The first five atom37 places (N, CA, C, CB, O) and aatype in JSON, in Angstrom:
{
  "aatype": [12, 0, 8, 19, 1, 1, 10, 14, 16, 14, 6, 10, 3, 14, 10, 3, 19, 0, 16, 3, 5, 19, 9, 0, 0, 4, 3, 7, 3, 19, 1, 0, 0, 19, 1, 16, 10, 9, 19, 0, 2, 7, 10, 10, 6, 0, 6, 10, 15, 3, 19, 18, 0, 0, 16, 15, 11, 7, 18, 0, 1, 7, 19, 1, 1, 1, 3, 5, 3],
  "atom_mask": [
    [1, 1, 1, 1, 1],
    [1, 1, 1, 1, 1],
    [1, 1, 1, 1, 1],
    [1, 1, 1, 1, 1],
    [1, 1, 1, 1, 1],
    [1, 1, 1, 1, 1],
    [1, 1, 1, 1, 1],
    [1, 1, 1, 1, 1],
    [1, 1, 1, 1, 1],
    [1, 1, 1, 1, 1],
    [1, 1, 1, 1, 1],
    [1, 1, 1, 1, 1],
    [1, 1, 1, 1, 1],
    [1, 1, 1, 1, 1],
    [1, 1, 1, 1, 1],
    [1, 1, 1, 1, 1],
    [1, 1, 1, 1, 1],
    [1, 1, 1, 1, 1],
    [1, 1, 1, 1, 1],
    [1, 1, 1, 1, 1],
    [1, 1, 1, 1, 1],
    [1, 1, 1, 1, 1],
    [1, 1, 1, 1, 1],
    [1, 1, 1, 1, 1],
    [1, 1, 1, 1, 1],
    [1, 1, 1, 1, 1],
    [1, 1, 1, 1, 1],
    [1, 1, 1, 0, 1],
    [1, 1, 1, 1, 1],
    [1, 1, 1, 1, 1],
    [1, 1, 1, 1, 1],
    [1, 1, 1, 1, 1],
    [1, 1, 1, 1, 1],
    [1, 1, 1, 1, 1],
    [1, 1, 1, 1, 1],
    [1, 1, 1, 1, 1],
    [1, 1, 1, 1, 1],
    [1, 1, 1, 1, 1],
    [1, 1, 1, 1, 1],
    [1, 1, 1, 1, 1],
    [1, 1, 1, 1, 1],
    [1, 1, 1, 0, 1],
    [1, 1, 1, 1, 1],
    [1, 1, 1, 1, 1],
    [1, 1, 1, 1, 1],
    [1, 1, 1, 1, 1],
    [1, 1, 1, 1, 1],
    [1, 1, 1, 1, 1],
    [1, 1, 1, 1, 1],
    [1, 1, 1, 1, 1],
    [1, 1, 1, 1, 1],
    [1, 1, 1, 1, 1],
    [1, 1, 1, 1, 1],
    [1, 1, 1, 1, 1],
    [1, 1, 1, 1, 1],
    [1, 1, 1, 1, 1],
    [1, 1, 1, 1, 1],
    [1, 1, 1, 0, 1],
    [1, 1, 1, 1, 1],
    [1, 1, 1, 1, 1],
    [1, 1, 1, 1, 1],
    [1, 1, 1, 0, 1],
    [1, 1, 1, 1, 1],
    [1, 1, 1, 1, 1],
    [1, 1, 1, 1, 1],
    [1, 1, 1, 1, 1],
    [1, 1, 1, 1, 1],
    [1, 1, 1, 1, 1],
    [1, 1, 1, 1, 1]
  ],
  "atom_positions": [
    [[128.93, 146.01, 94.96], [127.61, 146.6, 95.03], [126.69, 145.82, 94.1], [127.65, 148.11, 94.64], [127.07, 145.51, 92.97]],
    [[125.52, 145.51, 94.56], [124.56, 144.73, 93.78], [123.91, 145.61, 92.73], [123.5, 144.1, 94.7], [123.71, 146.81, 92.92]],
    [[123.57, 144.98, 91.63], [122.89, 145.69, 90.55], [121.42, 145.84, 90.91], [123.06, 144.94, 89.18], [120.75, 144.86, 91.23]],
    [[120.91, 147.05, 90.87], [119.5, 147.32, 91.19], [118.71, 147.28, 89.89], [119.33, 148.71, 91.91], [118.98, 148.01, 88.94]],
    [[117.72, 146.41, 89.88], [116.87, 146.29, 88.7], [115.7, 147.25, 88.84], [116.36, 144.82, 88.51], [114.98, 147.23, 89.84]],
    [[115.51, 148.08, 87.86], [114.41, 149.05, 87.9], [113.24, 148.52, 87.09], [114.85, 150.42, 87.36], [113.4, 147.98, 86.0]],
    [[112.08, 148.69, 87.65], [110.87, 148.3, 86.94], [110.54, 149.37, 85.91], [109.69, 148.1, 87.93], [110.76, 150.56, 86.15]],
    [[110.02, 148.97, 84.78], [109.64, 149.98, 83.78], [108.52, 150.85, 84.32], [109.21, 149.31, 82.45], [107.6, 150.37, 84.98]],
    [[108.61, 152.12, 84.03], [107.56, 153.03, 84.48], [106.39, 152.94, 83.52], [108.08, 154.5, 84.59], [106.57, 153.05, 82.3]],
    [[105.2, 152.76, 84.04], [104.04, 152.66, 83.15], [103.76, 154.02, 82.51], [102.79, 152.17, 83.92], [103.91, 155.07, 83.13]],
    [[103.36, 153.97, 81.25], [103.02, 155.22, 80.56], [101.66, 155.69, 81.05], [103.02, 155.03, 79.02], [100.73, 154.9, 81.24]],
    [[101.56, 156.98, 81.24], [100.3, 157.54, 81.7], [99.33, 157.67, 80.53], [100.53, 158.92, 82.37], [99.69, 158.14, 79.46]],
    [[98.12, 157.24, 80.76], [97.07, 157.37, 79.76], [96.6, 158.82, 79.75], [95.88, 156.38, 80.05], [96.16, 159.32, 80.78]],
    [[96.69, 159.51, 78.6], [96.28, 160.92, 78.54], [94.83, 161.14, 79.0], [96.44, 161.44, 77.12], [94.52, 162.18, 79.58]],
    [[93.96, 160.18, 78.74], [92.57, 160.32, 79.17], [92.47, 160.26, 80.69], [91.7, 159.22, 78.53], [91.69, 161.0, 81.3]],
    [[93.25, 159.37, 81.32], [93.26, 159.3, 82.78], [93.82, 160.59, 83.39], [94.09, 158.1, 83.26], [93.32, 161.07, 84.4]],
    [[94.86, 161.13, 82.76], [95.46, 162.38, 83.25], [94.44, 163.51, 83.15], [96.73, 162.73, 82.44], [94.28, 164.28, 84.1]],
    [[93.75, 163.62, 82.01], [92.74, 164.67, 81.84], [91.6, 164.5, 82.84], [92.19, 164.65, 80.4], [91.09, 165.48, 83.38]],
    [[91.2, 163.25, 83.07], [90.14, 162.98, 84.04], [90.55, 163.45, 85.43], [89.81, 161.48, 84.07], [89.78, 164.11, 86.12]],
    [[91.77, 163.11, 85.82], [92.27, 163.54, 87.14], [92.34, 165.06, 87.24], [93.65, 162.94, 87.4], [92.07, 165.63, 88.3]],
    [[92.71, 165.72, 86.14], [92.81, 167.19, 86.15], [91.44, 167.83, 86.35], [93.43, 167.68, 84.85], [91.31, 168.8, 87.1]],
    [[90.42, 167.3, 85.68], [89.07, 167.86, 85.81], [88.57, 167.66, 87.23], [88.1, 167.21, 84.8], [88.0, 168.58, 87.82]],
    [[88.77, 166.48, 87.78], [88.31, 166.21, 89.15], [89.06, 167.1, 90.13], [88.51, 164.72, 89.51], [88.46, 167.63, 91.07]],
    [[90.36, 167.27, 89.93], [91.15, 168.13, 90.82], [90.68, 169.58, 90.71], [92.64, 168.03, 90.48], [90.63, 170.29, 91.72]],
    [[90.35, 170.03, 89.49], [89.87, 171.4, 89.31], [88.55, 171.64, 90.03], [89.71, 171.71, 87.82], [88.21, 172.77, 90.38]],
    [[87.81, 170.56, 90.25], [86.52, 170.65, 90.96], [86.67, 170.23, 92.42], [85.45, 169.78, 90.27], [85.71, 169.8, 93.05]],
    [[87.88, 170.36, 92.95], [88.18, 170.05, 94.36], [87.77, 168.64, 94.75], [87.48, 171.04, 95.26], [87.32, 168.41, 95.87]],
    [[87.92, 167.69, 93.84], [87.63, 166.3, 94.13], [86.16, 165.92, 94.05], [0.0, 0.0, 0.0], [85.81, 164.77, 94.3]],
    [[85.31, 166.86, 93.7], [83.87, 166.6, 93.61], [83.57, 166.04, 92.21], [83.03, 167.91, 93.88], [83.54, 166.77, 91.23]],
    [[83.34, 164.73, 92.16], [83.13, 164.07, 90.87], [81.84, 164.55, 90.21], [83.08, 162.55, 91.05], [81.8, 164.71, 88.99]],
    [[80.8, 164.79, 90.99], [79.54, 165.28, 90.43], [79.74, 166.65, 89.78], [78.45, 165.36, 91.54], [79.21, 166.91, 88.7]],
    [[80.49, 167.52, 90.43], [80.77, 168.84, 89.86], [81.62, 168.71, 88.6], [81.5, 169.73, 90.9], [81.44, 169.48, 87.66]],
    [[82.52, 167.74, 88.57], [83.35, 167.51, 87.39], [82.49, 167.08, 86.2], [84.43, 166.45, 87.67], [82.68, 167.57, 85.09]],
    [[81.55, 166.17, 86.44], [80.66, 165.72, 85.37], [79.8, 166.88, 84.89], [79.77, 164.55, 85.85], [79.62, 167.06, 83.69]],
    [[79.28, 167.66, 85.82], [78.45, 168.82, 85.46], [79.25, 169.8, 84.61], [77.93, 169.53, 86.74], [78.75, 170.31, 83.6]],
    [[80.48, 170.06, 85.0], [81.36, 170.97, 84.26], [81.59, 170.47, 82.84], [82.7, 171.13, 84.98], [81.56, 171.26, 81.89]],
    [[81.82, 169.17, 82.7], [82.05, 168.61, 81.37], [80.8, 168.66, 80.5], [82.54, 167.17, 81.48], [80.9, 168.86, 79.29]],
    [[79.64, 168.48, 81.1], [78.38, 168.57, 80.35], [78.18, 170.0, 79.84], [77.18, 168.14, 81.22], [77.78, 170.2, 78.69]],
    [[78.45, 170.98, 80.68], [78.33, 172.38, 80.27], [79.33, 172.7, 79.16], [78.55, 173.33, 81.49], [78.98, 173.34, 78.17]],
    [[80.58, 172.24, 79.32], [81.6, 172.49, 78.3], [81.21, 171.84, 76.98], [82.97, 171.96, 78.77], [81.41, 172.42, 75.92]],
    [[80.66, 170.64, 77.04], [80.23, 169.95, 75.83], [79.11, 170.73, 75.13], [79.76, 168.53, 76.16], [79.1, 170.84, 73.91]],
    [[78.18, 171.27, 75.9], [77.1, 172.08, 75.33], [77.63, 173.31, 74.63], [0.0, 0.0, 0.0], [77.14, 173.69, 73.56]],
    [[78.63, 173.95, 75.23], [79.23, 175.13, 74.6], [79.93, 174.76, 73.3], [80.23, 175.8, 75.56], [79.84, 175.49, 72.31]],
    [[80.63, 173.63, 73.29], [81.3, 173.18, 72.07], [80.3, 172.82, 70.98], [82.2, 171.98, 72.37], [80.54, 173.1, 69.8]],
    [[79.18, 172.2, 71.36], [78.14, 171.88, 70.37], [77.54, 173.15, 69.77], [77.04, 171.03, 71.02], [77.28, 173.2, 68.57]],
    [[77.34, 174.17, 70.6], [76.8, 175.44, 70.1], [77.79, 176.11, 69.15], [76.46, 176.38, 71.27], [77.39, 176.65, 68.12]],
    [[79.07, 176.06, 69.5], [80.09, 176.65, 68.63], [80.17, 175.91, 67.3], [81.47, 176.62, 69.34], [80.3, 176.53, 66.24]],
    [[80.09, 174.59, 67.34], [80.11, 173.8, 66.11], [78.9, 174.11, 65.24], [80.17, 172.31, 66.44], [79.0, 174.16, 64.01]],
    [[77.76, 174.31, 65.87], [76.54, 174.66, 65.14], [76.72, 176.0, 64.42], [75.34, 174.72, 66.09], [76.29, 176.16, 63.28]],
    [[77.36, 176.95, 65.1], [77.63, 178.25, 64.48], [78.57, 178.1, 63.28], [78.25, 179.21, 65.51], [78.39, 178.77, 62.26]],
    [[79.56, 177.23, 63.4], [80.5, 177.01, 62.29], [79.76, 176.41, 61.1], [81.66, 176.08, 62.73], [79.97, 176.83, 59.96]],
    [[78.9, 175.42, 61.36], [78.12, 174.82, 60.27], [77.23, 175.87, 59.6], [77.26, 173.65, 60.8], [77.1, 175.88, 58.38]],
    [[76.63, 176.74, 60.39], [75.75, 177.77, 59.83], [76.53, 178.78, 58.99], [75.0, 178.5, 60.96], [76.0, 179.31, 58.01]],
    [[77.77, 179.04, 59.36], [78.58, 180.03, 58.64], [79.25, 179.44, 57.4], [79.63, 180.6, 59.56], [79.76, 180.19, 56.56]],
    [[79.26, 178.12, 57.27], [79.9, 177.47, 56.14], [78.91, 177.36, 54.99], [80.43, 176.07, 56.53], [77.78, 176.89, 55.16]],
    [[79.34, 177.8, 53.8], [78.44, 177.75, 52.65], [78.16, 176.31, 52.26], [79.02, 178.53, 51.46], [78.98, 175.42, 52.5]],
    [[77.0, 176.09, 51.67], [76.61, 174.74, 51.24], [77.55, 174.21, 50.16], [75.16, 174.73, 50.72], [77.9, 173.03, 50.16]],
    [[77.97, 175.08, 49.25], [78.89, 174.66, 48.19], [80.24, 174.24, 48.75], [0.0, 0.0, 0.0], [80.8, 173.23, 48.32]],
    [[80.74, 174.99, 49.7], [82.03, 174.65, 50.31], [81.92, 173.31, 51.03], [82.48, 175.75, 51.29], [82.84, 172.49, 50.97]],
    [[80.82, 173.09, 51.71], [80.62, 171.84, 52.44], [80.56, 170.65, 51.49], [79.34, 171.91, 53.27], [80.97, 169.55, 51.85]],
    [[80.05, 170.86, 50.27], [79.97, 169.78, 49.28], [81.29, 169.61, 48.54], [78.85, 170.06, 48.28], [81.45, 168.64, 47.8]],
    [[82.23, 170.52, 48.72], [83.52, 170.42, 48.05], [83.58, 171.17, 46.73], [0.0, 0.0, 0.0], [84.54, 170.99, 45.98]],
    [[82.58, 172.0, 46.44], [82.57, 172.77, 45.21], [83.49, 173.98, 45.39], [81.12, 173.23, 44.83], [83.35, 174.74, 46.35]],
    [[84.42, 174.13, 44.47], [85.36, 175.24, 44.55], [85.12, 176.19, 43.38], [86.83, 174.74, 44.57], [84.97, 175.75, 42.24]],
    [[85.1, 177.46, 43.66], [84.94, 178.47, 42.62], [86.31, 178.79, 42.05], [84.23, 179.76, 43.17], [87.28, 178.94, 42.8]],
    [[86.41, 178.89, 40.73], [87.68, 179.24, 40.11], [87.98, 180.7, 40.37], [87.66, 178.94, 38.59], [87.09, 181.55, 40.36]],
    [[89.26, 180.98, 40.6], [89.68, 182.37, 40.73], [89.63, 183.02, 39.36], [91.1, 182.49, 41.35], [90.14, 182.47, 38.38]],
    [[89.02, 184.18, 39.28], [88.93, 184.88, 38.0], [90.08, 185.86, 37.91], [87.57, 185.62, 37.86], [90.29, 186.69, 38.79]],
    [[90.83, 185.73, 36.81], [91.99, 186.62, 36.61], [91.6, 187.89, 35.93], [93.06, 185.93, 35.81], [92.45, 188.74, 35.68]]
  ]
}
């Protein structure tokens, strides 16, 4: 029996996989996929803005208050 040489399987790029998943979730409509990602990005930006607003200025500068015993 002859030895069968197998080609190495290429590693999947996680970004390509995520791209395919978004397009598949939008039934192959690339325009809808882009629109969905723009909306999701806007929601993430709003959430990040809320986090910045809730974070104290001292904490953001790295100032730590000592615990009082």
